[in-house]
C-alpha positions as CSV (number, residue, x, y, z in Angstrom):
1,M,13.7,122.3,-15.9
2,D,15.4,121.9,-12.4
3,G,13.3,119.8,-10.0
4,A,13.7,122.6,-7.4
5,D,11.8,124.9,-9.7
6,E,8.8,122.6,-10.1
7,Q,5.6,123.8,-8.5
8,V,3.0,121.6,-6.9
9,P,-0.4,122.4,-8.1
10,P,-2.8,123.6,-5.3
11,D,-5.5,121.3,-4.1
12,P,-8.7,121.9,-6.1
13,D,-11.4,124.0,-4.5
14,P,-14.1,121.5,-3.1
15,S,-16.8,123.9,-4.3
16,A,-15.4,123.5,-7.9
17,L,-16.0,119.8,-7.6
18,G,-19.6,120.3,-6.5
19,F,-19.0,119.9,-2.8
20,H,-20.6,122.3,-0.2
21,E,-20.0,123.0,3.5
22,C,-21.9,120.8,6.0
23,S,-24.8,122.9,7.2
24,V,-26.9,122.3,10.3
25,A,-29.5,120.7,8.1
26,D,-26.9,118.5,6.5
27,A,-25.6,117.4,9.9
28,D,-29.2,116.5,11.0
29,A,-29.8,114.6,7.8
30,L,-26.6,112.7,8.2
31,A,-27.4,111.7,11.7
32,E,-30.9,110.5,10.6
33,W,-29.3,108.5,7.8
34,L,-27.0,106.8,10.3
35,V,-29.9,106.0,12.6
36,E,-31.9,104.4,9.8
37,H,-29.2,102.6,7.8
38,V,-26.2,102.0,10.0
39,N,-27.0,102.0,13.7
40,Q,-29.4,99.1,13.4
41,V,-26.4,96.8,12.7
42,E,-23.3,98.8,13.9
43,H,-22.6,100.4,17.3
44,R,-18.8,100.8,17.0
45,A,-18.1,104.5,16.8
46,E,-15.1,104.1,14.5
47,R,-17.2,102.1,12.0
48,V,-20.1,104.6,12.2
49,R,-17.6,107.4,11.5
50,E,-16.4,105.6,8.4
51,H,-20.0,105.3,7.1
52,L,-20.6,109.0,7.9
53,L,-17.6,110.2,5.9
54,A,-18.6,107.9,3.0
55,R,-22.0,109.4,3.1
56,C,-20.6,112.9,2.9
57,R,-18.7,111.9,-0.2
58,T,-21.8,110.5,-1.8
59,E,-23.8,113.6,-0.9
60,R,-20.9,115.9,-2.0
61,I,-20.7,117.4,1.5
62,E,-17.3,118.7,2.7
63,P,-16.1,116.5,5.6
64,P,-17.0,118.3,8.9
65,T,-14.4,119.0,11.5
66,T,-13.3,116.1,13.7
67,R,-15.2,117.5,16.7
68,R,-18.3,117.9,14.6
69,V,-18.0,114.4,13.2
70,D,-17.8,113.1,16.8
71,R,-20.9,115.0,17.8
72,I,-22.9,113.6,14.8
73,V,-21.7,110.0,15.6
74,R,-22.6,110.3,19.3
75,S,-26.0,111.7,18.5
76,A,-26.7,109.0,15.9
77,L,-25.5,106.2,18.3
78,S,-27.7,107.5,21.1
79,R,-30.8,107.9,18.9
80,G,-30.2,104.7,17.1
81,E,-30.2,102.7,20.3
82,E,-33.3,104.5,21.5
83,V,-35.1,103.4,18.3
84,L,-33.9,99.8,18.8
85,F,-35.0,99.7,22.5
86,A,-38.5,101.0,21.5
87,R,-38.8,98.5,18.6
88,I,-37.7,95.4,20.6
89,S,-39.7,96.2,23.7
90,G,-42.7,96.9,21.5
91,R,-42.5,93.3,20.2
92,L,-42.9,91.9,23.7
93,S,-46.5,91.0,24.8
94,E,-47.7,92.3,28.1
95,P,-47.4,88.9,29.8
96,V,-43.8,88.5,28.6
97,R,-43.0,92.1,29.8
98,A,-44.5,91.3,33.2
99,R,-42.5,88.1,33.5
100,L,-39.2,89.9,32.5
101,L,-39.7,92.7,35.0
102,A,-40.6,90.2,37.7
103,L,-37.0,89.0,37.4
104,I,-35.7,92.2,39.0
105,V,-38.5,92.8,41.6
106,P,-37.5,91.7,45.1
107,G,-39.7,89.0,46.6
108,G,-42.1,89.5,49.4
109,L,-42.0,87.9,52.9
110,D,-43.5,84.6,53.7
111,E,-45.6,83.9,56.8
112,D,-42.5,83.3,58.9
113,G,-41.0,86.7,57.9
114,G,-38.4,85.2,55.6
115,E,-37.9,86.5,52.1
116,L,-39.6,84.6,49.4
117,E,-37.5,83.3,46.5
118,G,-38.5,85.8,43.9
119,G,-37.4,87.0,40.5
120,P,-33.9,88.2,41.5
121,A,-33.0,84.6,42.7
122,I,-34.2,83.2,39.4
123,L,-32.3,85.8,37.5
124,A,-29.1,85.0,39.5
125,S,-29.6,81.4,38.7
126,I,-30.0,82.1,35.0
127,R,-26.9,84.3,34.9
128,S,-24.7,81.7,36.8
129,Y,-22.2,79.6,35.0
130,P,-22.3,75.8,35.1
131,G,-19.7,74.0,37.2
132,N,-17.9,70.8,36.3
133,V,-20.0,68.4,34.3
134,S,-22.0,66.1,36.6
135,L,-25.6,64.9,37.0
136,N,-26.3,67.8,39.4
137,T,-25.0,70.5,37.0
138,M,-26.9,69.0,34.1
139,L,-30.1,69.1,36.2
140,T,-29.4,72.7,37.2
141,E,-28.9,73.7,33.6
142,I,-32.1,72.0,32.6
143,A,-33.9,74.0,35.3
144,K,-32.4,77.2,34.0
145,L,-33.5,76.5,30.5
146,E,-37.0,75.8,31.8
147,A,-37.1,79.1,33.7
148,V,-36.0,80.9,30.6
149,R,-38.6,79.3,28.4
150,E,-41.3,80.0,30.9
151,V,-40.7,83.8,30.4
152,G,-41.6,83.3,26.7
153,V,-39.3,85.7,24.9
154,P,-40.2,85.3,21.2
155,A,-37.8,83.5,18.9
156,D,-37.9,86.3,16.3
157,V,-37.7,89.3,18.7
158,F,-34.1,90.2,17.5
159,V,-34.5,88.9,13.9
160,D,-33.4,92.3,12.4
161,V,-30.8,93.2,14.9
162,A,-27.1,92.4,14.5
163,P,-26.0,89.5,16.8
164,K,-23.1,91.6,18.1
165,I,-25.6,94.3,19.3
166,V,-27.7,91.6,21.0
167,T,-24.5,90.3,22.6
168,G,-23.7,93.7,24.0
169,W,-27.1,94.0,25.6
170,R,-26.8,90.6,27.1
171,G,-23.4,91.6,28.6
172,R,-25.0,94.6,30.3
173,A,-27.9,92.5,31.7
174,A,-25.4,89.9,32.9
175,V,-23.4,92.2,35.1
176,E,-25.9,94.8,36.4
177,S,-27.6,94.2,39.7
178,P,-31.4,94.0,39.7
179,S,-31.5,97.5,41.3
180,H,-29.4,99.0,38.6
181,L,-31.6,97.3,35.9
182,R,-34.7,98.8,37.6
183,D,-33.1,102.3,37.3
184,H,-33.2,102.2,33.5
185,P,-36.2,103.3,31.4
186,P,-38.5,100.3,31.0
187,Q,-37.8,99.8,27.3
188,V,-34.0,99.6,28.1
189,T,-34.5,97.1,30.9
190,L,-36.9,94.9,28.9
191,T,-34.6,94.8,25.8
192,R,-31.5,93.9,27.8
193,L,-33.3,91.2,29.9
194,A,-34.8,89.8,26.7
195,A,-31.3,89.6,25.2
196,L,-30.0,87.8,28.2
197,L,-32.7,85.2,28.1
198,F,-32.5,84.9,24.3
199,C,-28.8,84.1,24.4
200,R,-29.2,81.8,27.4
201,C,-31.5,79.5,25.3
202,P,-30.0,79.7,21.8
203,G,-31.2,76.3,20.5
204,D,-34.8,77.6,20.6
205,H,-34.0,80.4,18.1
206,R,-32.0,78.6,15.4
207,H,-34.9,78.6,13.0
208,A,-35.7,82.2,13.5
209,R,-32.1,83.4,13.1
210,G,-31.1,81.0,10.4
211,V,-28.5,79.4,12.7
212,A,-27.5,75.8,12.3
213,E,-24.9,75.3,15.1
214,F,-24.2,77.0,18.4
215,D,-21.8,75.9,21.1
216,G,-24.2,76.7,23.9
217,A,-22.0,78.9,26.0
218,P,-24.2,81.1,28.2
219,D,-22.2,84.3,27.4
220,Q,-22.7,84.1,23.6
221,C,-25.5,84.7,21.2
222,P,-26.5,82.8,18.0
223,R,-24.4,83.9,15.0
224,R,-26.4,84.9,11.9
225,G,-25.8,82.6,9.0
226,A,-23.4,80.2,10.9
227,G,-24.9,77.3,9.1
228,N,-23.5,78.6,5.8
229,Q,-19.9,78.6,7.0
């Protein structure tokens, strides 16, 4: 038979393979599954999308349209982060929460009318980078670590959160002004500030995170399982 006469068989009907269209209930269930099983460790939209499509195949759901997939992913990412913010802030005792929030509250005035050195000044010091190595910079860094430890963020507060997510929260807290940090819901502010301090004092958290080595850079977080590499 001439090749030009050959016919390409049509794609099989998905319903014949046991697949069904993605209903509203399916979309809600997929988003909930992402929140529970994916968004605790992954916040990159493209990776979440891959998990979503794989879940559709497992559940024999026809892949939704690109626009609908985007909506499900955005919803899951938003709800997943809300769950994490509530979980992490809930692990902080009231004294620790108060000390964290004090870092973004402007100081009062002293008896001479000058501004007291309050939380924002301490926060600025914690966020600052060390200069050239010298006795003065070493003493400054020691003072920063003491300030971090005085807040008392628990060593295991991020024990079930992926390090890259903690790093992202640290990054936001490192660049936002105290006034912007105050504008967020309390659970968001507390979680991001806790991440900043957690990453600023990594050596204190090695046992809780299973981390053996860390280079001490103030803009990084402990890496889970680094001791096994």
